[in-house]
C-alpha positions in Angstrom: -4.3 7.5 4.5 -1.6 8.0 1.9 -1.7 7.9 -1.9 0.7 5.7 -3.9 1.2 3.9 -7.2 2.1 0.2 -7.4 5.3 -0.2 -9.3 6.1 -3.8 -8.8 5.8 -7.0 -6.8 8.1 -8.3 -4.0 8.8 -12.0 -3.8 9.6 -13.5 -0.4 10.5 -17.2 0.1 10.0 -17.0 3.9 7.5 -14.9 5.8 6.2 -14.5 9.3 3.4 -17.0 9.8 0.7 -14.3 10.0 1.8 -13.1 6.5 1.5 -16.4 4.7 -0.5 -16.2 1.5 -0.5 -12.3 1.4 1.0 -10.5 -1.6 3.8 -7.9 -1.1 3.8 -4.9 -3.5 6.2 -2.1 -4.1 4.4 1.2 -3.7 5.7 4.6 -4.7 4.3 7.3 -2.4 2.7 10.2 -4.2 1.4 13.7 -3.3 -2.0 15.1 -4.4 -0.5 16.1 -7.8 0.7 12.5 -8.4 4.4 13.6 -7.9 6.8 11.2 -6.3 7.2 11.6 -2.5 10.3 9.9 -1.2 11.4 6.3 -1.7 9.2 3.3 -2.6 7.9 1.1 0.2 6.8 -2.5 0.5 3.1 -2.9 1.5 0.8 -5.9 2.0 -1.9 -6.2 -0.6 -5.2 -7.8 0.7 -7.4 -6.2 -2.1 -5.8 -7.7 -5.2 -4.4 -4.5 -6.6 -2.0 -4.7 -9.6 1.1 -3.0 -11.0 0.2 0.4 -12.3 -2.9 0.9 -9.9 -3.3 4.1 -8.0 -4.0 3.1 -4.4 -4.4 4.4 -0.9 -2.4 2.8 1.9 -1.8 3.2 5.6 1.3 2.7 7.7 2.1 2.1 11.3 -0.3 0.4 13.7 -3.3 1.0 11.4 -1.7 -1.1 8.7 -1.8 -4.3 10.7 -5.6 -4.0 11.2 -6.3 -5.2 7.6 -5.1 -8.7 8.4 -7.1 -11.3 10.2 -4.5 -11.6 13.0 -4.3 -7.9 14.1 -1.3 -8.6 16.3 1.4 -8.7 13.5 4.5 -6.7 12.5 2.9 -5.1 9.4 4.4 -1.7 8.5 2.3 -0.8 5.5 -0.9 -2.1 3.9 -2.8 -1.2 0.8 -6.4 -0.3 1.8 -8.1 0.4 -1.6 -7.8 1.3 -5.3 -8.4 4.9 -6.3 -10.8 5.1 -9.3 -10.8 8.9 -9.6 -8.8 11.8 -8.0 -10.1 15.3 -7.9 -8.1 18.1 -6.3 -9.9 21.4 -5.8 -8.1 24.6 -7.1 -6.3 26.1 -4.2 -6.8 29.7 -5.4 
């Protein structure tokens, strides 16, 4: 799983049938120090996260498993909201 912060919403007037009724969110990937990691991605939100939330998400085949119809073209999906993040000292 990957760490990210929701930075916005994506509005789509037409979607694949299996995506109807599911929110699309703009997610900025982050590293363990909450530093930006690459470009933002679009992810499906089935957990009702909001802008500013720290979340964990998955990409690839695993992302599609959060939807009822697991045979879908989903590339990224938000799996949960992060309440706390603790990184042990690497020294």
